[in-house]
MOPAC internal coordinates of N, CA, C and O (Angstrom, degrees):
PM7 1SCF
backbone

  N    0.0000 0     0.00 0     0.00 0    0    0    0
  C    1.4962 1     0.00 0     0.00 0    1    0    0
  C    1.5152 1   112.12 1     0.00 0    2    1    0
  O    1.2310 1   120.88 1   109.43 1    3    2    1
  N    1.3817 1   115.92 1   -70.57 1    3    2    1
  C    1.4518 1   114.36 1  -173.98 1    5    3    2
  C    1.5323 1   113.81 1   -75.32 1    6    5    3
  O    1.2310 1   119.40 1   162.31 1    7    6    5
  N    1.3498 1   118.75 1   -17.69 1    7    6    5
  C    1.3657 1   121.34 1   174.41 1    9    7    6
  C    1.5255 1   114.06 1   -71.93 1   10    9    7
  O    1.2310 1   122.38 1   145.00 1   11   10    9
  N    1.3088 1   113.04 1   -35.00 1   11   10    9
  C    1.5879 1   122.57 1   174.09 1   13   11   10
  C    1.5031 1   106.12 1   -60.85 1   14   13   11
  O    1.2310 1   120.37 1   128.62 1   15   14   13
  N    1.3588 1   116.90 1   -51.38 1   15   14   13
  C    1.5037 1   118.36 1  -173.30 1   17   15   14
  C    1.5043 1   108.98 1   -64.64 1   18   17   15
  O    1.2310 1   120.22 1   140.85 1   19   18   17
  N    1.3125 1   117.18 1   -39.15 1   19   18   17
  C    1.4073 1   118.06 1   178.14 1   21   19   18
  C    1.4692 1   118.64 1   -65.87 1   22   21   19
  O    1.2310 1   123.50 1   147.80 1   23   22   21
  N    1.4940 1   110.90 1   -32.20 1   23   22   21
  C    1.4466 1   117.46 1   175.23 1   25   23   22
  C    1.5888 1   110.33 1   -68.78 1   26   25   23
  O    1.2310 1   120.35 1   140.48 1   27   26   25
  N    1.3389 1   116.93 1   -39.52 1   27   26   25
  C    1.4425 1   120.88 1  -178.85 1   29   27   26
  C    1.4119 1   111.54 1   -67.66 1   30   29   27
  O    1.2310 1   119.21 1   138.86 1   31   30   29
  N    1.3631 1   119.11 1   -41.14 1   31   30   29
  C    1.4888 1   121.37 1   179.19 1   33   31   30
  C    1.5696 1   108.70 1   -66.51 1   34   33   31
  O    1.2310 1   119.86 1   142.76 1   35   34   33
  N    1.2580 1   117.87 1   -37.24 1   35   34   33
  C    1.4928 1   116.59 1  -172.99 1   37   35   34
  C    1.5697 1   104.54 1   -71.69 1   38   37   35
  O    1.2310 1   118.45 1   143.51 1   39   38   37
  N    1.3785 1   120.55 1   -36.49 1   39   38   37
  C    1.4360 1   122.69 1   177.13 1   41   39   38
  C    1.4667 1   112.01 1   -61.32 1   42   41   39
  O    1.2310 1   122.02 1   133.72 1   43   42   41
  N    1.3707 1   113.74 1   -46.28 1   43   42   41
  C    1.5051 1   114.80 1   179.35 1   45   43   42
  C    1.5477 1   113.64 1   -64.68 1   46   45   43
  O    1.2310 1   121.89 1   144.61 1   47   46   45
  N    1.3368 1   113.98 1   -35.39 1   47   46   45
  C    1.4146 1   115.35 1   177.29 1   49   47   46
  C    1.5747 1   114.28 1   -67.70 1   50   49   47
  O    1.2310 1   119.74 1   140.09 1   51   50   49
  N    1.3609 1   118.11 1   -39.91 1   51   50   49
  C    1.4314 1   126.67 1   170.03 1   53   51   50
  C    1.4308 1   108.57 1   -55.35 1   54   53   51
  O    1.2310 1   117.27 1   128.70 1   55   54   53
  N    1.3002 1   122.79 1   -51.30 1   55   54   53
  C    1.4469 1   123.84 1  -177.75 1   57   55   54
  C    1.5046 1   112.65 1   -65.22 1   58   57   55
  O    1.2310 1   119.73 1   146.03 1   59   58   57
  N    1.3489 1   118.13 1   -33.97 1   59   58   57
  C    1.4405 1   122.74 1   179.73 1   61   59   58
  C    1.5855 1   107.69 1   -68.68 1   62   61   59
  O    1.2310 1   122.09 1   139.61 1   63   62   61
  N    1.2824 1   113.60 1   -40.39 1   63   62   61
  C    1.5478 1   114.77 1  -176.47 1   65   63   62
  C    1.5089 1   108.11 1   -75.04 1   66   65   63
  O    1.2310 1   118.93 1   150.40 1   67   66   65
  N    1.2464 1   119.65 1   -29.60 1   67   66   65
  C    1.5320 1   117.24 1   176.26 1   69   67   66
  C    1.5358 1   112.20 1   -73.11 1   70   69   67
  O    1.2310 1   119.12 1   146.94 1   71   70   69
  N    1.2935 1   119.28 1   -33.06 1   71   70   69
  C    1.3550 1   122.32 1   174.65 1   73   71   70
  C    1.5680 1   112.08 1   -67.33 1   74   73   71
  O    1.2310 1   120.83 1   140.29 1   75   74   73
  N    1.3040 1   116.02 1   -39.71 1   75   74   73
  C    1.4808 1   119.59 1   174.52 1   77   75   74
  C    1.4490 1   114.88 1   -62.34 1   78   77   75
  O    1.2310 1   120.98 1   136.23 1   79   78   77
  N    1.3951 1   115.73 1   -43.77 1   79   78   77
  C    1.4061 1   116.45 1   179.45 1   81   79   78
  C    1.6079 1   114.82 1   -70.66 1   82   81   79
  O    1.2310 1   121.53 1   151.76 1   83   82   81
  N    1.3867 1   114.69 1   -28.24 1   83   82   81
  C    1.4481 1   119.55 1   166.90 1   85   83   82
  C    1.4630 1   114.52 1   -60.47 1   86   85   83
  O    1.2310 1   120.90 1   132.85 1   87   86   85
  N    1.3562 1   115.89 1   -47.15 1   87   86   85
  C    1.5035 1   119.18 1   174.54 1   89   87   86
  C    1.3859 1   111.77 1   -59.25 1   90   89   87
  O    1.2310 1   118.38 1   136.95 1   91   90   89
  N    1.2340 1   120.69 1   -43.05 1   91   90   89
  C    1.5700 1   122.59 1  -174.21 1   93   91   90
  C    1.5457 1   105.11 1   -66.79 1   94   93   91
  O    1.2310 1   119.03 1   140.48 1   95   94   93
  N    1.4138 1   119.45 1   -39.52 1   95   94   93
  C    1.4280 1   118.09 1  -177.10 1   97   95   94
  C    1.5059 1   111.47 1   -66.67 1   98   97   95
  O    1.2310 1   120.28 1   139.36 1   99   98   97
  N    1.4088 1   117.07 1   -40.64 1   99   98   97
  C    1.4038 1   121.43 1  -179.59 1  101   99   98
  C    1.6128 1   110.71 1   -67.60 1  102  101   99
  O    1.2310 1   119.84 1   147.74 1  103  102  101
  N    1.2359 1   117.91 1   -32.26 1  103  102  101
  C    1.4378 1   121.88 1  -179.32 1  105  103  102
  C    1.5551 1   108.90 1   -66.64 1  106  105  103
  O    1.2310 1   123.80 1   137.41 1  107  106  105
  N    1.3787 1   110.31 1   -42.59 1  107  106  105
  C    1.5681 1   117.14 1  -178.60 1  109  107  106
  C    1.4655 1   112.84 1   -65.31 1  110  109  107
  O    1.2310 1   118.70 1   150.57 1  111  110  109
  N    1.3940 1   120.08 1   -29.43 1  111  110  109
  C    1.3179 1   124.09 1   178.22 1  113  111  110
  C    1.6466 1   115.20 1   -75.11 1  114  113  111
  O    1.2310 1   122.50 1   153.20 1  115  114  113
  N    1.2339 1   112.82 1   -26.80 1  115  114  113
  C    1.4199 1   119.50 1  -177.26 1  117  115  114
  C    1.5718 1   109.50 1   -82.73 1  118  117  115
  O    1.2310 1   120.54 1   -51.77 1  119  118  117
  N    1.3655 1   116.56 1   128.23 1  119  118  117
  C    1.4367 1   119.53 1  -179.33 1  121  119  118
  C    1.5126 1   112.50 1   -83.13 1  122  121  119
  O    1.2310 1   117.17 1   -41.92 1  123  122  121
  N    1.1293 1   122.99 1   138.08 1  123  122  121
  C    1.5180 1   127.49 1   179.08 1  125  123  122
  C    1.5246 1   108.14 1   -68.80 1  126  125  123
  O    1.2310 1   123.74 1   -51.57 1  127  126  125
  N    1.3424 1   110.43 1   128.43 1  127  126  125
  C    1.4854 1   117.70 1   177.37 1  129  127  126
  C    1.5421 1   108.86 1   -96.36 1  130  129  127
  O    1.2310 1   118.36 1   -46.14 1  131  130  129
  N    1.3339 1   120.73 1   133.86 1  131  130  129
  C    1.4517 1   117.58 1   178.64 1  133  131  130
  C    1.5499 1   108.96 1   -77.49 1  134  133  131
  O    1.2310 1   122.90 1   -25.60 1  135  134  133
  N    1.3192 1   112.04 1   154.40 1  135  134  133
  C    1.4202 1   121.12 1  -179.98 1  137  135  134
  C    1.4812 1   108.29 1   -69.11 1  138  137  135
  O    1.2310 1   119.59 1   -51.14 1  139  138  137
  N    1.3632 1   118.38 1   128.86 1  139  138  137
  C    1.3816 1   119.06 1  -179.28 1  141  139  138
  C    1.5362 1   110.51 1  -121.58 1  142  141  139
  O    1.2310 1   117.16 1   -29.54 1  143  142  141
  N    1.2852 1   123.01 1   150.46 1  143  142  141
  C    1.4466 1   122.93 1  -177.46 1  145  143  142
  C    1.6261 1   107.65 1   -80.70 1  146  145  143
  O    1.2310 1   123.01 1   -39.30 1  147  146  145
  N    1.3736 1   111.84 1   140.70 1  147  146  145
  C    1.3638 1   114.60 1  -176.54 1  149  147  146
  C    1.4988 1   109.54 1   -75.31 1  150  149  147
  O    1.2310 1   119.81 1   166.56 1  151  150  149
  N    1.4118 1   117.96 1   -13.44 1  151  150  149
  C    1.5317 1   121.60 1   177.65 1  153  151  150
  C    1.4612 1   107.54 1  -111.54 1  154  153  151
  O    1.2310 1   122.14 1   -45.93 1  155  154  153
  N    1.3764 1   113.51 1   134.07 1  155  154  153
  C    1.4885 1   114.30 1  -179.84 1  157  155  154
  C    1.4694 1   112.20 1   -61.33 1  158  157  155
  O    1.2310 1   121.12 1   -32.86 1  159  158  157
  N    1.2683 1   115.46 1   147.14 1  159  158  157
  C    1.5532 1   123.41 1  -175.43 1  161  159  158
  C    1.5181 1   109.28 1   -63.45 1  162  161  159
  O    1.2310 1   120.33 1   145.52 1  163  162  161
  N    1.3409 1   116.97 1   -34.48 1  163  162  161
  C    1.4498 1   120.78 1   176.04 1  165  163  162
  C    1.5492 1   117.44 1   -60.04 1  166  165  163
  O    1.2310 1   122.66 1   160.39 1  167  166  165
  N    1.3171 1   112.51 1   -19.61 1  167  166  165
  C    1.4948 1   116.00 1  -179.02 1  169  167  166
  C    1.5190 1   109.39 1   -88.79 1  170  169  167
  O    1.2310 1   116.83 1   168.32 1  171  170  169
  N    1.3281 1   123.64 1   -11.68 1  171  170  169
  C    1.4472 1   121.16 1  -172.40 1  173  171  170
  C    1.5963 1   111.44 1   -61.76 1  174  173  171
  O    1.2310 1   116.06 1   135.40 1  175  174  173
  N    1.3222 1   125.09 1   -44.60 1  175  174  173
  C    1.3875 1   123.60 1   179.52 1  177  175  174
  C    1.6572 1   110.94 1   -56.23 1  178  177  175
  O    1.2310 1   122.46 1   132.26 1  179  178  177
  N    1.2821 1   112.89 1   -47.74 1  179  178  177
  C    1.4621 1   120.49 1  -177.24 1  181  179  178
  C    1.5944 1   110.18 1   -65.79 1  182  181  179
  O    1.2310 1   121.94 1   138.47 1  183  182  181
  N    1.2755 1   113.88 1   -41.53 1  183  182  181
  C    1.4510 1   114.76 1   178.54 1  185  183  182
  C    1.5037 1   112.14 1   -72.14 1  186  185  183
  O    1.2310 1   117.89 1   149.41 1  187  186  185
  N    1.3608 1   121.62 1   -30.59 1  187  186  185
  C    1.4166 1   118.47 1   174.35 1  189  187  186
  C    1.4875 1   112.84 1   -70.29 1  190  189  187
  O    1.2310 1   118.91 1   142.54 1  191  190  189
  N    1.3187 1   119.68 1   -37.46 1  191  190  189
  C    1.3796 1   121.05 1   177.40 1  193  191  190
  C    1.5589 1   115.54 1   -62.40 1  194  193  191
  O    1.2310 1   121.91 1   134.32 1  195  194  193
  N    1.3503 1   113.94 1   -45.68 1  195  194  193
  C    1.4877 1   116.51 1  -178.53 1  197  195  194
  C    1.5164 1   114.35 1   -72.78 1  198  197  195
  O    1.2310 1   120.65 1   143.97 1  199  198  197
  N    1.4384 1   116.36 1   -36.03 1  199  198  197
  C    1.4597 1   116.97 1   178.42 1  201  199  198
  C    1.3947 1   111.03 1   -71.66 1  202  201  199
  O    1.2310 1   118.50 1   138.76 1  203  202  201
  N    1.3007 1   120.46 1   -41.24 1  203  202  201
  C    1.4707 1   121.90 1   175.52 1  205  203  202
  C    1.5276 1   113.97 1   -61.41 1  206  205  203
  O    1.2310 1   121.27 1   144.47 1  207  206  205
  N    1.3658 1   115.18 1   -35.53 1  207  206  205
  C    1.5055 1   115.84 1   178.49 1  209  207  206
  C    1.5016 1   110.26 1   -76.22 1  210  209  207
  O    1.2310 1   117.32 1   147.05 1  211  210  209
  N    1.2096 1   122.71 1   -32.95 1  211  210  209
  C    1.4520 1   127.48 1   172.69 1  213  211  210
  C    1.4679 1   113.11 1   -58.47 1  214  213  211
  O    1.2310 1   124.80 1   132.02 1  215  214  213
  N    1.4243 1   108.40 1   -47.98 1  215  214  213
  C    1.5274 1   119.14 1  -176.65 1  217  215  214
  C    1.5787 1   108.06 1   -63.65 1  218  217  215
  O    1.2310 1   121.62 1   133.67 1  219  218  217
  N    1.3016 1   114.51 1   -46.33 1  219  218  217
  C    1.4974 1   117.91 1  -177.94 1  221  219  218
  C    1.4889 1   111.94 1   -67.38 1  222  221  219
  O    1.2310 1   118.78 1   145.54 1  223  222  221
  N    1.3300 1   119.93 1   -34.46 1  223  222  221
  C    1.5162 1   121.36 1   177.02 1  225  223  222
  C    1.5480 1   106.80 1   -65.36 1  226  225  223
  O    1.2310 1   119.35 1   131.38 1  227  226  225
  N    1.3758 1   118.84 1   -48.62 1  227  226  225
  C    1.4765 1   117.16 1   177.98 1  229  227  226
  C    1.5147 1   114.20 1   -63.47 1  230  229  227
  O    1.2310 1   119.25 1   144.72 1  231  230  229
  N    1.3262 1   119.03 1   -35.28 1  231  230  229
  C    1.4726 1   123.99 1   168.99 1  233  231  230
  C    1.4978 1   116.31 1   -57.22 1  234  233  231
  O    1.2310 1   122.27 1   139.44 1  235  234  233
  N    1.3006 1   113.26 1   -40.56 1  235  234  233
  C    1.4553 1   118.02 1   178.41 1  237  235  234
  C    1.4933 1   108.62 1   -68.75 1  238  237  235
  O    1.2310 1   121.03 1   134.82 1  239  238  237
  N    1.3507 1   115.64 1   -45.18 1  239  238  237
  C    1.5097 1   121.09 1   178.45 1  241  239  238
  C    1.6531 1   110.30 1   -55.82 1  242  241  239
  O    1.2310 1   124.21 1   138.53 1  243  242  241
  N    1.3308 1   109.53 1   -41.47 1  243  242  241
  C    1.4160 1   114.64 1   178.16 1  245  243  242
  C    1.5120 1   115.51 1   -58.98 1  246  245  243
  O    1.2310 1   122.96 1   132.53 1  247  246  245
  N    1.3560 1   111.93 1   -47.47 1  247  246  245
  C    1.5433 1   119.83 1   178.80 1  249  247  246
  C    1.5110 1   110.23 1   -65.40 1  250  249  247
  O    1.2310 1   119.27 1   139.18 1  251  250  249
  N    1.3363 1   119.01 1   -40.82 1  251  250  249
  C    1.4472 1   118.70 1   176.59 1  253  251  250
  C    1.4782 1   112.42 1   -62.45 1  254  253  251
  O    1.2310 1   121.31 1   139.83 1  255  254  253
  N    1.3383 1   115.10 1   -40.17 1  255  254  253
  C    1.4861 1   118.04 1   179.11 1  257  255  254
  C    1.4896 1   115.88 1   -63.46 1  258  257  255
  O    1.2310 1   121.92 1   143.80 1  259  258  257
  N    1.4066 1   113.93 1   -36.20 1  259  258  257
  C    1.4673 1   119.62 1   177.15 1  261  259  258
  C    1.5736 1   112.99 1   -72.06 1  262  261  259
  O    1.2310 1   122.39 1   143.43 1  263  262  261
  N    1.3567 1   113.03 1   -36.57 1  263  262  261
  C    1.4971 1   114.32 1  -179.21 1  265  263  262
  C    1.5841 1   112.63 1   -76.21 1  266  265  263
  O    1.2310 1   120.76 1   148.67 1  267  266  265
  N    1.3854 1   116.16 1   -31.33 1  267  266  265
  C    1.4281 1   112.84 1  -173.30 1  269  267  266
  C    1.5062 1   113.13 1   -97.19 1  270  269  267
  O    1.2310 1   116.36 1   163.98 1  271  270  269
  N    1.3313 1   124.52 1   -16.02 1  271  270  269
  C    1.4023 1   121.70 1  -178.78 1  273  271  270
  C    1.5652 1   108.00 1   -93.56 1  274  273  271
  O    1.2310 1   123.13 1   -27.27 1  275  274  273
  N    1.3513 1   111.60 1   152.73 1  275  274  273
  C    1.4207 1   118.04 1  -179.91 1  277  275  274
  C    1.5572 1   107.66 1   -82.40 1  278  277  275
  O    1.2310 1   121.62 1   -16.93 1  279  278  277
  N    1.3452 1   114.50 1   163.07 1  279  278  277
  C    1.4354 1   118.01 1   177.43 1  281  279  278
  C    1.4625 1   117.48 1   -60.50 1  282  281  279
  O    1.2310 1   122.07 1   151.39 1  283  282  281
  N    1.3552 1   113.64 1   -28.61 1  283  282  281
  C    1.4934 1   116.12 1   175.16 1  285  283  282
  C    1.4423 1   117.92 1   -76.43 1  286  285  283
  O    1.2310 1   121.16 1   152.58 1  287  286  285
  N    1.3040 1   115.39 1   -27.42 1  287  286  285
  C    1.4424 1   120.97 1  -179.18 1  289  287  286
  C    1.6173 1   117.17 1   -91.69 1  290  289  287
  O    1.2310 1   121.11 1   176.23 1  291  290  289
  N    1.3497 1   115.48 1    -3.77 1  291  290  289
  C    1.3946 1   117.15 1   178.93 1  293  291  290
  C    1.5452 1   112.05 1   -72.42 1  294  293  291
  O    1.2310 1   123.69 1   -29.96 1  295  294  293
  N    1.3126 1   110.54 1   150.04 1  295  294  293
  C    1.4519 1   119.13 1   177.00 1  297  295  294
  C    1.5449 1   113.08 1  -110.92 1  298  297  295
  O    1.2310 1   117.80 1   -59.90 1  299  298  297
  N    1.2226 1   121.79 1   120.10 1  299  298  297
  C    1.5055 1   116.83 1   179.12 1  301  299  298
  C    1.4728 1   113.21 1   -66.49 1  302  301  299
  O    1.2310 1   118.87 1   146.04 1  303  302  301
  N    1.3072 1   119.77 1   -33.96 1  303  302  301
  C    1.5044 1   123.03 1   177.44 1  305  303  302
  C    1.5685 1   110.62 1   -64.33 1  306  305  303
  O    1.2310 1   120.90 1   141.80 1  307  306  305
  N    1.2758 1   115.88 1   -38.20 1  307  306  305
  C    1.4424 1   118.71 1  -173.94 1  309  307  306
  C    1.5834 1   103.73 1   -74.90 1  310  309  307
  O    1.2310 1   121.05 1   135.11 1  311  310  309
  N    1.3311 1   115.59 1   -44.89 1  311  310  309
  C    1.5382 1   117.55 1   176.82 1  313  311  310
  C    1.5347 1   111.11 1   -56.87 1  314  313  311
  O    1.2310 1   118.25 1   131.30 1  315  314  313
  N    1.3074 1   120.95 1   -48.70 1  315  314  313
  C    1.4272 1   124.15 1  -177.39 1  317  315  314
  C    1.4987 1   109.96 1   -65.64 1  318  317  315
  O    1.2310 1   117.02 1   137.79 1  319  318  317
  N    1.3091 1   123.28 1   -42.21 1  319  318  317
  C    1.4213 1   124.23 1  -179.31 1  321  319  318
  C    1.5245 1   109.44 1   -66.31 1  322  321  319
  O    1.2310 1   118.77 1   137.71 1  323  322  321
  N    1.3046 1   119.95 1   -42.29 1  323  322  321
  C    1.4452 1   123.71 1   178.98 1  325  323  322
  C    1.5193 1   113.05 1   -63.36 1  326  325  323
  O    1.2310 1   123.68 1   139.95 1  327  326  325
  N    1.3957 1   110.55 1   -40.05 1  327  326  325
  C    1.5009 1   116.06 1  -178.40 1  329  327  326
  C    1.5631 1   107.93 1   -71.70 1  330  329  327
  O    1.2310 1   116.79 1   140.14 1  331  330  329
  N    1.3595 1   123.71 1   -39.86 1  331  330  329
  C    1.4274 1   125.89 1  -179.80 1  333  331  330
  C    1.4728 1   111.17 1   -66.94 1  334  333  331
  O    1.2310 1   117.54 1   140.35 1  335  334  333
  N    1.2910 1   122.28 1   -39.65 1  335  334  333
  C    1.3835 1   124.31 1  -179.23 1  337  335  334
  C    1.5102 1   109.16 1   -69.74 1  338  337  335
  O    1.2310 1   118.71 1   132.86 1  339  338  337
  N    1.3730 1   120.06 1   -47.14 1  339  338  337
  C    1.3667 1   120.40 1   175.81 1  341  339  338
  C    1.4701 1   114.78 1   -58.22 1  342  341  339
  O    1.2310 1   120.83 1   135.72 1  343  342  341
  N    1.3781 1   116.02 1   -44.28 1  343  342  341
  C    1.4452 1   119.78 1   179.78 1  345  343  342
  C    1.6282 1   111.05 1   -61.37 1  346  345  343
  O    1.2310 1   120.11 1   142.86 1  347  346  345
  N    1.3012 1   117.40 1   -37.14 1  347  346  345
  C    1.5075 1   119.00 1   177.58 1  349  347  346
  C    1.5313 1   109.92 1   -61.19 1  350  349  347
  O    1.2310 1   121.33 1   130.40 1  351  350  349
  N    1.3709 1   115.06 1   -49.60 1  351  350  349
  C    1.4753 1   121.35 1  -172.16 1  353  351  350
  C    1.5764 1   101.54 1   -61.93 1  354  353  351
  O    1.2310 1   120.59 1   125.50 1  355  354  353
  N    1.3884 1   116.47 1   -54.50 1  355  354  353
  C    1.4656 1   118.35 1  -172.50 1  357  355  354
  C    1.5308 1   110.32 1   -61.20 1  358  357  355
  O    1.2310 1   119.73 1   141.66 1  359  358  357
  N    1.1824 1   118.11 1   -38.34 1  359  358  357
  C    1.5579 1   121.90 1   175.38 1  361  359  358
  C    1.5149 1   115.59 1   -59.69 1  362  361  359
  O    1.2310 1   121.84 1   133.29 1  363  362  361
  N    1.3641 1   114.09 1   -46.71 1  363  362  361
  C    1.5102 1   117.76 1   177.78 1  365  363  362
  C    1.5194 1   109.51 1   -69.16 1  366  365  363
  O    1.2310 1   121.34 1   139.89 1  367  366  365
  N    1.4233 1   115.04 1   -40.11 1  367  366  365
  C    1.4293 1   116.57 1   175.92 1  369  367  366
  C    1.4882 1   113.11 1   -56.25 1  370  369  367
  O    1.2310 1   120.48 1   133.40 1  371  370  369
  N    1.2329 1   116.69 1   -46.60 1  371  370  369
  C    1.5911 1   123.51 1   177.97 1  373  371  370
  C    1.5178 1   108.11 1   -56.35 1  374  373  371
  O    1.2310 1   121.74 1   126.39 1  375  374  373
  N    1.3239 1   114.28 1   -53.61 1  375  374  373
  C    1.5445 1   120.15 1   177.72 1  377  375  374
  C    1.5444 1   109.82 1   -52.17 1  378  377  375
  O    1.2310 1   118.99 1   132.61 1  379  378  377
  N    1.2374 1   119.53 1   -47.39 1  379  378  377
  C    1.4930 1   118.75 1  -170.56 1  381  379  378
  C    1.5018 1   106.31 1   -78.96 1  382  381  379
  O    1.2310 1   117.23 1   151.63 1  383  382  381
  N    1.3749 1   122.88 1   -28.37 1  383  382  381
  C    1.3563 1   122.79 1   172.51 1  385  383  382
  C    1.5338 1   113.02 1   -67.01 1  386  385  383
  O    1.2310 1   117.69 1   142.30 1  387  386  385
  N    1.2800 1   122.00 1   -37.70 1  387  386  385
  C    1.4474 1   125.46 1   173.44 1  389  387  386
  C    1.4794 1   110.53 1   -66.40 1  390  389  387
  O    1.2310 1   118.81 1   137.78 1  391  390  389
  N    1.3388 1   119.87 1   -42.22 1  391  390  389
  C    1.4137 1   121.31 1   179.88 1  393  391  390
  C    1.5073 1   112.58 1   -68.56 1  394  393  391
  O    1.2310 1   120.29 1   144.45 1  395  394  393
  N    1.3807 1   117.05 1   -35.55 1  395  394  393
  C    1.4359 1   119.95 1   179.10 1  397  395  394
  C    1.5526 1   110.40 1   -68.57 1  398  397  395
  O    1.2310 1   119.95 1   148.49 1  399  398  397
  N    1.3286 1   117.69 1   -31.51 1  399  398  397
  C    1.4000 1   117.46 1  -177.89 1  401  399  398
  C    1.4792 1   113.73 1   -89.56 1  402  401  399
  O    1.2310 1   120.93 1  -172.16 1  403  402  401
  N    1.3534 1   115.82 1     7.84 1  403  402  401
  C    1.4673 1   120.20 1   174.94 1  405  403  402
  C    1.5439 1   118.59 1    95.60 1  406  405  403
  O    1.2310 1   121.67 1   179.99 1  407  406  405
  N    1.3487 1   114.41 1    -0.01 1  407  406  405
  C    1.4888 1   121.40 1   175.90 1  409  407  406
  C    1.4714 1   107.05 1   -87.23 1  410  409  407
  O    1.2310 1   119.13 1   -80.43 1  411  410  409
  N    1.3288 1   119.27 1    99.57 1  411  410  409
  C    1.4948 1   122.13 1  -175.36 1  413  411  410
  C    1.5053 1   105.14 1   -95.27 1  414  413  411
  O    1.2310 1   123.04 1   -66.32 1  415  414  413
  N    1.3752 1   111.77 1   113.68 1  415  414  413
  C    1.4076 1   126.55 1  -174.02 1  417  415  414
  C    1.5543 1   108.82 1  -108.03 1  418  417  415
  O    1.2310 1   120.10 1   180.00 1  419  418  417

């Protein structure tokens, strides 16, 4: 009884150790690849200008909408949608501006 359990557990331990050593060997054969940007570095300045410009135009539209519409005619959904879109464009524009100037975040 107990000899059989001991034999089974030692077999499973041996199998586990051989699998670990196989994994270790395959990992050492694979060369590490550096992380590369999906967007070419030469595109960073262009992307920053365009995304910041789009974000600023949407922000201007938001301020004009807030200033010209009365409190009764405002729509919370329209305000939130405009603010979120402007925020996303300004965020990516800021990111690409930092990347274009050499600050890798």
